[in-house]
MIDOSE-1310 file (N, C-alpha, C; in nm, 2 decimals, decimal comma, always signed):
residues 235
xxxx	-1,17/-0,96/+1,84/-1,08/-0,87/+1,90/-0,93/-0,91/+1,89; -0,84/-0,82/+1,87/-0,70/-0,85/+1,87/-0,65/-0,88/+2,01; -0,56/-0,98/+2,02/-0,50/-1,00/+2,15/-0,39/-0,89/+2,17; -0,39/-0,84/+2,29/-0,29/-0,73/+2,32/-0,15/-0,79/+2,35
xxxx	-0,08/-0,81/+2,24/+0,05/-0,88/+2,25/+0,15/-0,76/+2,26; +0,16/-0,70/+2,38/+0,24/-0,58/+2,39/+0,39/-0,61/+2,39; +0,43/-0,72/+2,45/+0,57/-0,75/+2,45/+0,63/-0,77/+2,31; +0,55/-0,84/+2,23/+0,60/-0,87/+2,09/+0,58/-0,75/+2,00
xxxx	+0,49/-0,65/+2,04/+0,47/-0,54/+1,95/+0,59/-0,45/+1,94; +0,68/-0,45/+2,05/+0,80/-0,37/+2,04/+0,89/-0,44/+1,94; +0,91/-0,57/+1,94/+0,99/-0,64/+1,84/+0,93/-0,62/+1,70; +0,80/-0,62/+1,69/+0,74/-0,60/+1,56/+0,77/-0,46/+1,50
xxxx	+0,76/-0,36/+1,59/+0,79/-0,23/+1,55/+0,93/-0,21/+1,50; +1,03/-0,28/+1,56/+1,16/-0,28/+1,52/+1,17/-0,34/+1,38; +1,10/-0,45/+1,36/+1,10/-0,52/+1,23/+1,05/-0,43/+1,12; +0,94/-0,37/+1,15/+0,87/-0,28/+1,05/+0,96/-0,16/+1,01
xxxx	+1,03/-0,11/+1,11/+1,11/+0,01/+1,09/+1,25/-0,02/+1,05; +1,31/-0,14/+1,09/+1,45/-0,16/+1,08/+1,49/-0,29/+1,01; +1,39/-0,35/+0,95/+1,42/-0,47/+0,87/+1,53/-0,44/+0,77; +1,64/-0,52/+0,77/+1,75/-0,49/+0,68/+1,71/-0,47/+0,53
xxxx	+1,60/-0,54/+0,49/+1,55/-0,53/+0,35/+1,50/-0,39/+0,33; +1,44/-0,33/+0,44/+1,37/-0,20/+0,42/+1,46/-0,08/+0,46; +1,57/-0,10/+0,53/+1,64/+0,01/+0,58/+1,76/+0,05/+0,50; +1,78/-0,02/+0,39/+1,88/+0,03/+0,30/+1,83/+0,15/+0,22
xxxx	+1,92/+0,22/+0,15/+1,87/+0,34/+0,07/+1,76/+0,31/-0,02; +1,66/+0,39/-0,01/+1,54/+0,37/-0,10/+1,42/+0,34/-0,02; +1,42/+0,36/+0,12/+1,31/+0,32/+0,20/+1,27/+0,43/+0,29; +1,14/+0,45/+0,31/+1,08/+0,55/+0,40/+1,11/+0,51/+0,54
xxxx	+1,16/+0,60/+0,62/+1,19/+0,58/+0,76/+1,08/+0,60/+0,86; +1,01/+0,72/+0,85/+0,91/+0,75/+0,94/+0,81/+0,85/+0,88; +0,70/+0,87/+0,94/+0,60/+0,96/+0,89/+0,65/+1,10/+0,90; +0,73/+1,13/+0,99/+0,78/+1,27/+1,01/+0,90/+1,31/+0,92
xxxx	+0,95/+1,21/+0,85/+1,07/+1,23/+0,77/+1,03/+1,27/+0,63; +1,08/+1,38/+0,58/+1,06/+1,41/+0,44/+1,15/+1,33/+0,35; +1,09/+1,25/+0,26/+1,17/+1,16/+0,17/+1,24/+1,25/+0,06; +1,37/+1,24/+0,05/+1,44/+1,31/-0,05/+1,47/+1,22/-0,17
xxxx	+1,58/+1,15/-0,16/+1,61/+1,06/-0,27/+1,58/+0,91/-0,23; +1,50/+0,90/-0,12/+1,46/+0,77/-0,08/+1,32/+0,73/-0,14; +1,28/+0,60/-0,13/+1,15/+0,57/-0,16/+1,12/+0,53/-0,30; +1,23/+0,51/-0,38/+1,20/+0,46/-0,52/+1,32/+0,39/-0,57
xxxx	+1,30/+0,32/-0,68/+1,41/+0,25/-0,75/+1,46/+0,33/-0,86; +1,58/+0,30/-0,91/+1,64/+0,38/-1,02/+1,56/+0,38/-1,15; +1,50/+0,27/-1,18/+1,42/+0,25/-1,30/+1,29/+0,18/-1,28; +1,19/+0,21/-1,35/+1,06/+0,14/-1,34/+1,09/-0,01/-1,36
xxxx	+1,02/-0,10/-1,28/+1,05/-0,24/-1,28/+0,95/-0,32/-1,36; +0,99/-0,44/-1,39/+0,91/-0,55/-1,44/+0,85/-0,53/-1,58; +0,90/-0,43/-1,65/+0,86/-0,41/-1,79/+0,72/-0,36/-1,81; +0,65/-0,31/-1,71/+0,52/-0,25/-1,73/+0,53/-0,10/-1,72
xxxx	+0,41/-0,04/-1,73/+0,41/+0,11/-1,73/+0,35/+0,16/-1,60; +0,38/+0,08/-1,49/+0,32/+0,12/-1,36/+0,36/+0,27/-1,33; +0,49/+0,30/-1,34/+0,54/+0,43/-1,30/+0,47/+0,54/-1,38; +0,46/+0,52/-1,51/+0,39/+0,62/-1,59/+0,25/+0,64/-1,56
xxxx	+0,17/+0,53/-1,54/+0,03/+0,54/-1,50/+0,01/+0,60/-1,37; +0,09/+0,55/-1,27/+0,08/+0,60/-1,14/+0,11/+0,75/-1,13; +0,22/+0,79/-1,20/+0,26/+0,93/-1,20/+0,16/+1,02/-1,27; +0,10/+0,98/-1,38/+0,00/+1,06/-1,45/-0,13/+1,07/-1,36
xxxx	-0,16/+0,97/-1,28/-0,28/+0,98/-1,20/-0,25/+1,07/-1,08; -0,13/+1,07/-1,02/-0,09/+1,16/-0,92/-0,11/+1,30/-0,96; -0,05/+1,33/-1,08/-0,06/+1,47/-1,13/-0,21/+1,51/-1,15; -0,29/+1,42/-1,21/-0,43/+1,45/-1,24/-0,50/+1,48/-1,11
xxxx	-0,48/+1,40/-1,00/-0,55/+1,42/-0,88/-0,50/+1,55/-0,81; -0,37/+1,57/-0,82/-0,31/+1,69/-0,76/-0,37/+1,82/-0,82; -0,38/+1,82/-0,95/-0,43/+1,94/-1,02/-0,58/+1,95/-1,00; -0,65/+1,84/-0,99/-0,80/+1,85/-0,96/-0,82/+1,91/-0,82
xxxx	-0,72/+1,88/-0,73/-0,73/+1,93/-0,59/-0,68/+2,08/-0,58; -0,62/+2,13/-0,69/-0,57/+2,26/-0,68/-0,44/+2,28/-0,60; -0,36/+2,17/-0,59/-0,24/+2,17/-0,51/-0,12/+2,19/-0,59; -0,02/+2,26/-0,54/+0,11/+2,27/-0,60/+0,19/+2,15/-0,56
xxxx	+0,30/+2,12/-0,62/+0,39/+2,02/-0,58/+0,44/+2,04/-0,43; +0,47/+2,17/-0,40/+0,51/+2,20/-0,27/+0,41/+2,17/-0,16; +0,28/+2,20/-0,19/+0,17/+2,18/-0,10/+0,15/+2,03/-0,08; +0,16/+1,95/-0,19/+0,15/+1,81/-0,18/+0,27/+1,75/-0,10
xxxx	+0,38/+1,80/-0,12/+0,50/+1,76/-0,05/+0,48/+1,78/+0,10; +0,43/+1,89/+0,14/+0,40/+1,92/+0,29/+0,30/+1,82/+0,34; +0,19/+1,79/+0,26/+0,09/+1,70/+0,31/+0,14/+1,56/+0,32; +0,22/+1,52/+0,23/+0,26/+1,38/+0,23/+0,40/+1,35/+0,29
xxxx	+0,47/+1,45/+0,32/+0,61/+1,43/+0,37/+0,70/+1,36/+0,27; +0,67/+1,38/+0,15/+0,75/+1,33/+0,04/+0,81/+1,46/-0,03; +0,94/+1,46/-0,06/+1,00/+1,58/-0,12/+0,94/+1,62/-0,25; +0,95/+1,75/-0,28/+0,90/+1,80/-0,41/+0,97/+1,74/-0,52
xxxx	+1,10/+1,72/-0,51/+1,18/+1,66/-0,62/+1,14/+1,52/-0,64; +1,11/+1,44/-0,54/+1,06/+1,31/-0,55/+0,93/+1,30/-0,62; +0,84/+1,39/-0,57/+0,70/+1,40/-0,63/+0,71/+1,43/-0,78; +0,80/+1,52/-0,82/+0,81/+1,56/-0,96/+0,86/+1,44/-1,04
xxxx	+0,95/+1,36/-0,99/+1,00/+1,25/-1,07/+0,89/+1,14/-1,08; +0,81/+1,12/-0,97/+0,70/+1,03/-0,97/+0,60/+1,07/-1,08; +0,56/+1,20/-1,08/+0,46/+1,24/-1,17/+0,51/+1,23/-1,32; +0,64/+1,24/-1,34/+0,69/+1,23/-1,48/+0,72/+1,08/-1,52
xxxx	+0,69/+0,99/-1,42/+0,71/+0,85/-1,45/+0,85/+0,80/-1,45; +0,94/+0,89/-1,39/+1,08/+0,85/-1,39/+1,12/+0,76/-1,27; +1,04/+0,76/-1,17/+1,06/+0,68/-1,05/+0,94/+0,60/-1,01; +0,96/+0,48/-0,97/+0,85/+0,40/-0,92/+0,86/+0,39/-0,76
xxxx	+0,75/+0,44/-0,70/+0,76/+0,46/-0,55/+0,74/+0,32/-0,48; +0,79/+0,32/-0,35/+0,77/+0,21/-0,27/+0,62/+0,21/-0,22; +0,58/+0,10/-0,16/+0,44/+0,10/-0,11/+0,41/+0,20/+0,00; +0,51/+0,23/+0,08/+0,49/+0,33/+0,19/+0,48/+0,47/+0,13
xxxx	+0,56/+0,50/+0,03/+0,56/+0,64/-0,03/+0,43/+0,65/-0,11; +0,39/+0,54/-0,19/+0,27/+0,55/-0,27/+0,15/+0,57/-0,18; +0,14/+0,50/-0,06/+0,03/+0,51/+0,03/+0,02/+0,65/+0,09; +0,13/+0,71/+0,12/+0,13/+0,84/+0,17/+0,09/+0,95/+0,07
xxxx	+0,12/+0,93/-0,05/+0,08/+1,02/-0,16/-0,07/+1,01/-0,18; -0,12/+0,88/-0,18/-0,27/+0,86/-0,19/-0,34/+0,92/-0,08; -0,29/+0,90/+0,04/-0,36/+0,96/+0,16/-0,36/+1,11/+0,15; -0,25/+1,17/+0,11/-0,24/+1,32/+0,10/-0,34/+1,38/-0,01
xxxx	-0,37/+1,30/-0,11/-0,46/+1,34/-0,21/-0,60/+1,30/-0,19; -0,63/+1,24/-0,07/-0,76/+1,19/-0,03/-0,82/+1,10/-0,13; -0,74/+1,01/-0,18/-0,79/+0,91/-0,27/-0,74/+0,77/-0,24; -0,77/+0,67/-0,31/-0,73/+0,53/-0,28/-0,60/+0,50/-0,36
xxxx	-0,52/+0,41/-0,31/-0,41/+0,36/-0,38/-0,45/+0,30/-0,52; -0,56/+0,23/-0,51/-0,61/+0,17/-0,64/-0,64/+0,27/-0,74; -0,69/+0,39/-0,71/-0,72/+0,49/-0,80/-0,59/+0,54/-0,87; -0,49/+0,55/-0,79/-0,36/+0,60/-0,85/-0,29/+0,49/-0,93
xxxx	-0,31/+0,37/-0,89/-0,25/+0,26/-0,97/-0,32/+0,24/-1,10; -0,45/+0,27/-1,11/-0,52/+0,26/-1,23/-0,62/+0,15/-1,23; -0,72/+0,16/-1,13/-0,82/+0,05/-1,12/-0,91/+0,05/-1,24; -0,97/-0,06/-1,28/-1,06/-0,07/-1,39/-1,19/+0,01/-1,36
xxxx	-1,25/+0,06/-1,47/-1,37/+0,14/-1,45/-1,49/+0,06/-1,40; -1,58/+0,12/-1,33/-1,69/+0,05/-1,27/-1,79/+0,01/-1,39; -1,85/-0,10/-1,36/-1,95/-0,16/-1,46/-2,08/-0,08/-1,46; -2,15/-0,08/-1,56/-2,29/-0,03/-1,56/-2,37/-0,10/-1,47
xxxx	-2,48/-0,04/-1,42/-2,57/-0,10/-1,32/-2,63/-0,23/-1,38; -2,62/-0,34/-1,30/-2,68/-0,47/-1,35/-2,59/-0,55/-1,44; -2,48/-0,50/-1,48/-2,39/-0,57/-1,57/-2,30/-0,67/-1,49; -2,27/-0,78/-1,56/-2,16/-0,87/-1,50/-2,03/-0,83/-1,56
xxxx	-1,93/-0,83/-1,48/-1,79/-0,79/-1,53/-1,69/-0,90/-1,49; -1,61/-0,93/-1,59/-1,50/-1,03/-1,56/-1,37/-0,96/-1,59; -1,28/-0,98/-1,49/-1,14/-0,93/-1,51/-1,05/-1,05/-1,51; -0,98/-1,07/-1,62/-0,89/-1,18/-1,63/-0,76/-1,15/-1,55
xxxx	-0,70/-1,26/-1,51/-0,58/-1,25/-1,42/-0,47/-1,16/-1,48; -0,45/-1,18/-1,61/-0,34/-1,10/-1,68/-0,38/-0,96/-1,70; -0,50/-0,92/-1,67/-0,54/-0,78/-1,68/-0,55/-0,71/-1,54; -0,51/-0,77/-1,44/-0,51/-0,71/-1,31/-0,41/-0,59/-1,30
xxxx	-0,46/-0,48/-1,24/-0,36/-0,37/-1,21/-0,27/-0,42/-1,09; -0,14/-0,42/-1,11/-0,05/-0,47/-1,01/+0,05/-0,36/-0,97; +0,06/-0,34/-0,84/+0,16/-0,25/-0,79/+0,28/-0,34/-0,73; +0,40/-0,31/-0,78/+0,51/-0,39/-0,73/+0,61/-0,29/-0,67
xxxx	+0,64/-0,32/-0,54/+0,74/-0,23/-0,47/+0,87/-0,26/-0,52; +0,94/-0,16/-0,58/+1,07/-0,19/-0,64/+1,18/-0,22/-0,54; +1,16/-0,19/-0,41/+1,26/-0,22/-0,31/+1,25/-0,36/-0,25; +1,13/-0,41/-0,23/+1,11/-0,53/-0,15/+1,05/-0,65/-0,23
xxxx	+0,99/-0,62/-0,35/+0,92/-0,73/-0,42/+0,78/-0,75/-0,38; +0,73/-0,67/-0,28/+0,59/-0,68/-0,24/+0,50/-0,65/-0,36; +0,39/-0,72/-0,37/+0,30/-0,70/-0,48/+0,16/-0,68/-0,43; +0,09/-0,59/-0,49/-0,05/-0,56/-0,45/-0,13/-0,58/-0,58
xxxx	-0,21/-0,68/-0,58/-0,29/-0,71/-0,70/-0,44/-0,66/-0,68; -0,48/-0,57/-0,77/-0,62/-0,53/-0,76/-0,71/-0,63/-0,83; -0,79/-0,70/-0,76/-0,87/-0,81/-0,81/-1,02/-0,78/-0,82; -1,06/-0,66/-0,77/-1,20/-0,62/-0,79/-1,23/-0,59/-0,94
xxxx	-1,32/-0,66/-1,00/-1,35/-0,64/-1,14/-1,41/-0,51/-1,17; -1,49/-0,45/-1,07/-1,55/-0,32/-1,08/-1,55/-0,25/-0,95; -1,43/-0,20/-0,91/-1,42/-0,14/-0,78/-1,50/-0,02/-0,75; -1,54/+0,05/-0,85/-1,62/+0,17/-0,83/-1,77/+0,14/-0,82
xxxx	-1,81/+0,02/-0,83/-1,95/-0,02/-0,82/-2,00/-0,03/-0,68; -1,92/-0,04/-0,58/-1,96/-0,05/-0,44/-1,87/+0,02/-0,35; -1,88/-0,01/-0,22/-1,80/+0,06/-0,12/-1,68/-0,03/-0,07; -1,64/-0,13/-0,15/-1,54/-0,22/-0,11/-1,44/-0,25/-0,22
xxxx	-1,32/-0,28/-0,19/-1,21/-0,32/-0,28/-1,16/-0,45/-0,24; -1,13/-0,54/-0,34/-1,08/-0,67/-0,31/-0,93/-0,67/-0,36; -0,84/-0,70/-0,27/-0,69/-0,69/-0,30/-0,63/-0,82/-0,26; -0,53/-0,86/-0,34/-0,44/-0,98/-0,30/-0,30/-0,92/-0,29
xxxx	-0,24/-0,95/-0,17/-0,10/-0,91/-0,14/-0,01/-1,03/-0,14; +0,11/-1,01/-0,20/+0,22/-1,11/-0,20/+0,34/-1,05/-0,12; +0,38/-1,11/-0,01/+0,49/-1,07/+0,07/+0,60/-1,17/+0,06; +0,72/-1,14/-0,01/+0,83/-1,23/-0,01/+0,88/-1,26/+0,13
xxxx	+0,97/-1,36/+0,15/+1,03/-1,39/+0,27/+1,10/-1,27/+0,33; +1,09/-1,26/+0,46/+1,16/-1,15/+0,54/+1,14/-1,01/+0,48; +1,02/-0,98/+0,44/+0,98/-0,85/+0,39/+0,87/-0,79/+0,46; +0,87/-0,66/+0,48/+0,76/-0,59/+0,55/+0,71/-0,48/+0,45
xxxx	+0,59/-0,44/+0,47/+0,53/-0,32/+0,40/+0,58/-0,19/+0,46; +0,64/-0,20/+0,58/+0,66/-0,08/+0,66/+0,53/-0,03/+0,72; +0,54/+0,06/+0,81/+0,41/+0,11/+0,87/+0,35/+0,20/+0,76; +0,22/+0,18/+0,74/+0,14/+0,25/+0,64/+0,06/+0,36/+0,71
xxxx	+0,03/+0,47/+0,65/-0,05/+0,58/+0,71/-0,19/+0,53/+0,74; -0,25/+0,59/+0,84/-0,39/+0,57/+0,87/-0,48/+0,61/+0,76; -0,59/+0,53/+0,74/-0,69/+0,57/+0,65/-0,79/+0,66/+0,71; -0,88/+0,72/+0,63/-0,98/+0,81/+0,69/-1,07/+0,73/+0,79
xxxx	-1,13/+0,79/+0,89/-1,22/+0,72/+0,98/-1,34/+0,66/+0,90; -1,37/+0,54/+0,95/-1,48/+0,46/+0,88/-1,43/+0,36/+0,78; -1,29/+0,36/+0,76/-1,23/+0,26/+0,67/-1,20/+0,13/+0,75; -1,24/+0,02/+0,70/-1,22/-0,11/+0,76/-1,15/-0,21/+0,67
xxxx	-1,07/-0,29/+0,73/-1,00/-0,39/+0,65/-1,03/-0,53/+0,71; -1,05/-0,63/+0,62/-1,06/-0,77/+0,66/-0,97/-0,85/+0,57; -0,90/-0,95/+0,62/-0,81/-1,03/+0,54/-0,81/-1,17/+0,59; -0,77/-1,26/+0,50/-0,75/-1,40/+0,53/-0,62/-1,44/+0,46
xxxx	-0,54/-1,51/+0,54/-0,41/-1,56/+0,49/-0,43/-1,68/+0,41; -0,38/-1,68/+0,28/-0,39/-1,79/+0,19/-0,27/-1,89/+0,20; -0,16/-1,83/+0,23/-0,03/-1,91/+0,23/+0,07/-1,84/+0,32; +0,14/-1,92/+0,40/+0,25/-1,86/+0,48/+0,20/-1,81/+0,61
xxxx	+0,28/-1,73/+0,68/+0,26/-1,67/+0,81/+0,27/-1,51/+0,80; +0,17/-1,44/+0,85/+0,17/-1,30/+0,84/+0,17/-1,24/+0,98; +0,25/-1,13/+1,00/+0,24/-1,05/+1,12/+0,18/-0,92/+1,08; +0,07/-0,89/+1,16/+0,00/-0,76/+1,13/+0,02/-0,67/+1,26
xxxx	+0,06/-0,54/+1,23/+0,07/-0,45/+1,34/-0,03/-0,34/+1,32; -0,11/-0,31/+1,42/-0,22/-0,21/+1,41/-0,22/-0,13/+1,54; -0,18/+0,00/+1,53/-0,19/+0,08/+1,64/-0,12/+0,04/+1,77; +0,00/-0,02/+1,75/+0,08/-0,07/+1,87/+0,05/-0,21/+1,91
xxxx	-0,05/-0,28/+1,85/-0,08/-0,42/+1,88/-0,04/-0,50/+1,76; +0,01/-0,62/+1,79/+0,05/-0,71/+1,68/-0,02/-0,85/+1,69; -0,04/-0,91/+1,58/-0,10/-1,04/+1,57/-0,03/-1,12/+1,47; -0,01/-1,25/+1,50/+0,05/-1,34/+1,40/-0,06/-1,43/+1,35
xxxx	-0,07/-1,44/+1,21/-0,17/-1,52/+1,15/-0,11/-1,62/+1,06; -0,17/-1,74/+1,07/-0,12/-1,85/+0,98/-0,22/-1,88/+0,87; -0,19/-1,96/+0,77/-0,28/-1,99/+0,66/-0,42/-2,03/+0,71; -0,52/-1,97/+0,66/-0,66/-1,99/+0,70/-0,71/-1,90/+0,81
xxxx	-0,62/-1,83/+0,88/-0,66/-1,73/+0,98/-0,71/-1,60/+0,91; -0,80/-1,54/+0,98/-0,85/-1,41/+0,93/-0,85/-1,30/+1,03; -0,86/-1,18/+0,99/-0,84/-1,06/+1,08/-0,93/-0,95/+1,03; -0,99/-0,88/+1,12/-1,07/-0,76/+1,09/-1,01/-0,64/+1,18
xxxx	-1,00/-0,52/+1,12/-0,96/-0,41/+1,20/-1,00/-0,28/+1,14; -1,02/-0,18/+1,22/-1,05/-0,04/+1,17/-0,92/+0,02/+1,13; -0,91/+0,07/+1,01/-0,78/+0,11/+0,95/-0,75/+0,26/+0,97; -0,81/+0,32/+1,07/-0,78/+0,46/+1,10/-0,67/+0,48/+1,20
xxxx	-0,57/+0,39/+1,19/-0,45/+0,40/+1,27/-0,33/+0,35/+1,18; -0,21/+0,39/+1,21/-0,10/+0,34/+1,14/-0,10/+0,19/+1,15; -0,07/+0,12/+1,04/-0,07/-0,03/+1,05/+0,03/-0,08/+0,94; +0,06/-0,20/+0,95/+0,15/-0,26/+0,85/+0,15/-0,41/+0,86
xxxx	+0,22/-0,47/+0,76/+0,22/-0,62/+0,75/+0,36/-0,67/+0,72; +0,39/-0,78/+0,78/+0,53/-0,83/+0,77/+0,53/-0,98/+0,75; +0,62/-1,03/+0,68/+0,65/-1,18/+0,67/+0,78/-1,20/+0,73; +0,78/-1,26/+0,85/+0,91/-1,27/+0,92/+0,96/-1,42/+0,91
xxxx	+0,91/-1,49/+0,81/+0,96/-1,62/+0,79/+1,04/-1,63/+0,66; +1,09/-1,75/+0,63/+1,17/-1,77/+0,51/+1,10/-1,83/+0,39; +0,96/-1,82/+0,40/+0,88/-1,87/+0,29/+0,78/-1,75/+0,25; +0,73/-1,75/+0,13/+0,65/-1,64/+0,09/+0,51/-1,64/+0,16
xxxx	+0,45/-1,53/+0,16/+0,31/-1,52/+0,22/+0,22/-1,45/+0,13; +0,10/-1,50/+0,12/-0,01/-1,44/+0,04/-0,13/-1,43/+0,12; -0,20/-1,31/+0,10/-0,33/-1,29/+0,17/-0,42/-1,21/+0,09; -0,55/-1,23/+0,11/-0,65/-1,15/+0,04/-0,72/-1,06/+0,13
xxxx	-0,74/-0,94/+0,09/-0,79/-0,83/+0,18/-0,91/-0,76/+0,11; -1,01/-0,73/+0,20/-1,12/-0,65/+0,16/-1,11/-0,51/+0,23; -1,11/-0,40/+0,16/-1,11/-0,27/+0,21/-1,25/-0,21/+0,19; -1,31/-0,17/+0,30/-1,45/-0,11/+0,28/-1,45/+0,02/+0,36
xxx	-1,55/+0,10/+0,32/-1,56/+0,24/+0,38/-1,71/+0,26/+0,41; -1,73/+0,29/+0,54/-1,87/+0,32/+0,59/-1,90/+0,46/+0,55; -2,02/+0,48/+0,50/-2,06/+0,62/+0,47/-2,17/+0,67/+0,56
């Protein structure tokens, strides 16, 4: 069980919402705010085709759901103009915006990033480090590495997160009921905020929580933080 650290949760909420790294232009402010020109960098980063792949998958999922850009904008609180640029691969979204788009499309962030296809039944699958699908937040340097070799083969995803010093993911939208997250900190110190409760974890510490509430992760230190996470869904 999480310790109810109510006093520090107020401070944590301020960090998640008002971290200087996150509150400059280009960052989502709150779930009720429609993002206009915020939430993306001017150009796709790091020389990969993340923006193009992500955008194509957003469009595919939106069309499969029979949604217009305007309808998706209403569901996600991301502006129609922003969504259009994301779909065309012109803008690379932040982790907060990407998560809200995935939630609005009733799919996983891994699906939009471009997770590897599931293996055939009984087959062994290897995914090399250089082949990992990686989401990089263009505003903060946060990285989300998809390390499940065959994520479609079961009900769980294996993810590695890298948080630079003094960086937060921001508050992320709740997952559908039945979604659970477990994590272990590999390096550094991590602050997790879940539904108004916060917990500080050091290297080697682990955490379980039900992800059907707003939550987020922050590195409030001057050293990098890395943690591995399992996302599972009860059916």
